[in-house]
C-alpha positions in Angstrom: 0.0 0.0 0.0 2.8 2.4 0.8 4.1 2.1 -2.8 0.7 3.0 -4.1 0.1 5.9 -1.7 3.0 8.2 -2.8 1.8 8.0 -6.4 -1.7 8.8 -5.4 -0.4 11.7 -3.3 1.4 13.1 -6.3 -1.9 12.8 -8.2 -3.7 14.6 -5.3 -1.1 17.3 -5.4 -2.1 18.0 -9.0 -5.5 19.0 -7.6 -4.3 22.1 -5.8 -3.8 25.7 -7.2 -3.9 29.9 -7.4 -4.1 34.5 -8.0 -3.8 38.6 -6.9 -4.4 41.9 -4.9 -2.7 45.3 -5.4 -1.0 45.1 -8.9 -0.3 46.5 -12.3 -2.0 46.6 -15.7 -5.6 46.8 -16.7 -7.9 44.5 -18.5 -11.3 44.7 -20.1 -14.4 43.0 -18.8 -17.2 43.8 -21.2 -17.0 47.6 -21.5 -15.4 48.0 -18.0 -11.7 48.3 -17.5 -10.4 46.7 -14.4 -7.0 46.8 -12.7 -5.4 43.4 -12.9 -5.8 42.8 -9.1 -9.5 43.7 -9.2 -10.0 41.4 -12.2 -8.4 38.5 -10.3 -10.6 39.2 -7.3 -13.6 39.2 -9.6 -12.5 35.9 -11.0 -12.3 34.4 -7.5 -15.8 35.7 -6.7 -17.2 34.3 -10.0 -15.6 30.9 -9.3 -17.6 30.7 -6.0 -20.8 30.6 -8.1 -19.6 27.5 -10.1 -21.3 24.3 -9.0 -19.8 21.9 -11.6 -17.0 21.8 -14.1 -14.4 19.5 -15.6 -10.6 20.0 -15.7 -7.6 18.6 -17.5 -4.5 18.4 -15.4 -0.8 18.2 -16.0 1.8 18.1 -13.3 5.6 17.8 -13.6 7.9 17.9 -10.6 11.5 17.1 -9.8 13.7 17.5 -6.8 15.5 15.9 -3.9 17.9 14.0 -6.1 15.1 11.6 -7.0 13.5 10.9 -10.4 10.8 12.9 -12.0 7.2 13.0 -10.8 4.6 13.3 -13.5 0.8 13.2 -13.6 -1.6 13.5 -16.5 -5.3 13.3 -15.9 -8.8 14.8 -15.6 -11.3 15.8 -13.0 -15.1 16.0 -12.9 -16.5 18.0 -10.0 -20.0 18.6 -8.8 -21.1 20.3 -5.5 -24.8 19.9 -5.9 -27.1 18.1 -4.9 -24.2 16.6 -3.0 -20.4 16.7 -3.4 -19.0 14.2 -5.9 -15.7 13.9 -7.8 -14.3 11.6 -10.4 -10.5 11.8 -10.7 -9.0 9.9 -13.6 -5.1 9.9 -13.6 -4.1 8.2 -16.9 -0.4 8.7 -16.2 1.4 8.6 -12.9 5.2 8.6 -12.5 6.6 8.8 -9.0 10.4 9.1 -8.5 10.9 8.1 -12.1 8.9 4.9 -11.8 5.6 4.5 -13.7 2.5 3.4 -11.9 1.0 0.8 -14.3 -2.5 1.6 -15.5 -2.6 4.9 -13.6 -5.4 5.3 -11.1 -9.0 6.4 -10.8 -10.9 7.5 -7.8 -14.6 8.4 -7.4 -16.1 10.0 -4.4 -19.9 9.4 -4.2 -22.3 9.3 -1.2 -19.5 9.5 1.3 -17.8 6.4 -0.2 -14.4 6.3 -2.0 -14.1 3.9 -5.0 -10.5 3.4 -6.2 -9.5 1.6 -9.3 -5.8 0.8 -9.6 -3.9 -2.2 -11.0 -1.2 -1.7 -8.3 -3.8 -1.6 -5.5 -5.3 -4.9 -6.7 -2.0 -6.6 -6.2 -2.1 -5.9 -2.5 -5.7 -6.9 -1.8 -7.5 -10.3 -2.1 -9.8 -9.3 -5.0 -10.1 -9.8 -8.7 -12.6 -7.1 -9.0 -11.5 -3.8 -10.7 -12.8 -1.5 -8.0 -12.2 -1.3 -4.2 -14.5 0.8 -2.0 -14.0 2.3 1.4 -16.5 4.4 3.4 -14.9 7.7 4.3 -15.7 7.0 8.0 -13.4 4.0 7.9 -10.2 5.5 6.4 -8.4 6.1 9.6 -6.2 3.0 10.2 -3.4 1.1 8.5 -3.0 1.3 4.7 -6.4 2.9 4.4 -5.1 6.1 6.0 -3.1 6.8 2.8 -6.2 6.5 0.7 -7.9 8.9 3.1 -5.1 11.4 2.6 -5.6 11.2 -1.1 -9.3 11.6 -1.0 -9.3 14.3 1.6 -7.2 16.4 -0.7 -9.4 15.5 -3.7 -12.7 16.2 -2.1 -11.5 19.6 -0.9 -10.3 20.6 -4.3 -12.7 23.2 -5.7 -12.4 25.9 -8.3 -13.2 28.7 -5.8 -10.5 27.7 -3.3 -8.0 27.4 -6.1 -8.5 30.9 -7.5 -8.8 32.4 -4.1 -5.1 31.6 -3.4 -4.2 33.9 -6.3 -5.6 36.9 -4.4 -2.6 36.9 -2.2 -0.5 38.3 -5.0 0.9 41.8 -4.9 2.4 41.9 -8.4 -0.2 40.5 -10.7 -0.5 42.2 -14.1 -2.4 41.8 -17.4 -0.1 40.6 -20.1 -2.4 40.3 -23.1 -5.3 38.4 -24.6 -5.3 34.8 -25.8 -7.7 32.1 -27.0 -8.0 29.2 -24.6 -10.2 26.3 -25.7 -11.8 28.4 -28.3 -12.7 31.1 -25.8 -11.1 34.6 -25.8 -9.4 35.3 -22.5 -7.3 37.9 -20.7 -3.9 36.5 -19.5 -2.7 37.6 -16.0 0.6 36.8 -14.5 2.2 37.2 -11.1 3.4 35.5 -7.9 2.0 34.8 -4.5 3.7 34.1 -1.2 2.8 30.7 0.1 2.5 31.8 3.7 0.1 34.6 2.9 -2.0 32.5 0.5 -2.3 29.8 3.2 -4.0 32.4 5.4 -6.7 32.8 2.8 -7.5 29.1 2.9 -10.0 27.5 5.4 -8.2 26.8 8.7 -8.6 23.0 8.2 -6.8 23.3 4.8 -3.9 25.5 5.7 -1.6 22.7 6.9 -2.3 20.6 3.7 -1.6 23.7 1.5 1.7 24.4 3.2 2.6 20.7 2.8 1.9 20.9 -0.9 4.2 23.9 -1.3 6.6 23.0 1.5 9.8 23.8 -0.5 8.6 27.0 -2.1 8.2 30.4 -0.5 6.7 32.0 -3.6 4.7 30.5 -6.4 4.5 31.9 -9.9 1.1 31.8 -11.5 -0.7 32.5 -14.8 -4.4 32.9 -15.1 -6.5 33.1 -18.2 -10.0 34.5 -17.5 -12.8 34.9 -20.0 -15.2 37.8 -20.5 -17.4 36.6 -17.6 -14.3 36.4 -15.3 -14.4 32.6 -15.3 -10.9 31.0 -15.0 -10.3 29.0 -18.2 -6.7 28.1 -17.4 -4.3 28.3 -14.5 -0.6 27.4 -14.3 1.5 27.3 -11.2 5.3 26.9 -11.0 8.0 27.1 -8.5 11.6 26.2 -7.8 13.6 26.3 -4.6 16.3 24.2 -2.8 16.7 21.8 -5.7 13.0 21.2 -6.2 10.8 22.4 -9.1 7.2 21.9 -10.2 4.9 23.0 -13.0 1.2 22.5 -12.9 -1.4 23.3 -15.6 -5.1 23.1 -15.2 -7.6 23.7 -18.0 -11.2 24.3 -16.8 -14.4 23.9 -18.9 -18.0 22.9 -18.7 -18.9 25.5 -16.0 -22.3 24.7 -14.4 -23.1 22.1 -17.0 -24.8 18.8 -15.9 -22.1 16.4 -14.6 -22.9 12.7 -14.2 -20.8 11.0 -11.5 -21.9 7.6 -10.4 -20.5 4.7 -8.4 -19.2 1.7 -10.2 -21.6 -1.3 -10.6 -21.8 -3.3 -7.4 -20.6 -6.5 -9.1 -17.3 -4.8 -10.0 -16.6 -3.6 -6.4 -15.1 -5.2 -3.4 -14.3 -4.0 0.1 -10.8 -3.0 1.1 -9.6 -5.6 3.7 -8.1 -4.3 6.9 -4.8 -6.1 6.1 -3.4 -6.1 2.6 -2.8 -9.5 1.1 0.5 -11.2 2.3 1.2 -8.1 4.5 4.2 -7.3 2.2 6.2 -6.0 5.2 4.3 -2.7 5.0 5.7 -1.9 1.6 
């Protein structure tokens, strides 16, 4: 289980992000010209009204003398009528080693469903999915899945863009088309310590863990004419570590279908992984 957990943690780290207050440059929103900092604030406020979306994610990270970490995947998110997420990580590389088959996780009705070829090697099941109620993710190897899903279920567009409002140097750098939509491109940096103070108290520690080796994070935000964030990039480098994250957002407030896997394809996660494997 511990071999699986770091790879899932890298995937979860791809679900965190970004943008500004007090800056340079102006941008147009309809017929209104906004300072860049005000435009980013507006984007953060607009993001709070979004109840569903999809996102394509790319994460590359290196550091600590280890191999590369790489994630390619997608996310479906829905907050109403109840929170549900579907995270599909097609490519996961941790410390230069590929996780065969990637991983997929669905949160539905307070239950986590995980599909991973690697996980199935450690549990006594031939079924493709393993399920665990969130209330039972506190012991043994299950705690690592809880860490992954806690991060995933707290990922939301509003919280992501809210971090960017800690920036003091954001500026508008031009207009670009993203996914067929005309956007204004903003660029800046935000200090991790100040951005963490904008997060919910329960999330601050996790946020600081994600960016543990970076004091400042560079970001780029592409917002459309309605101030909706269409694309966000984050990057940082410090003390021999470096990361680059790109998230492309779409399908705002459109119907999102997230359902649990068929019951015949799901098994329970046993308390003790098969063969114990010495905790590896």
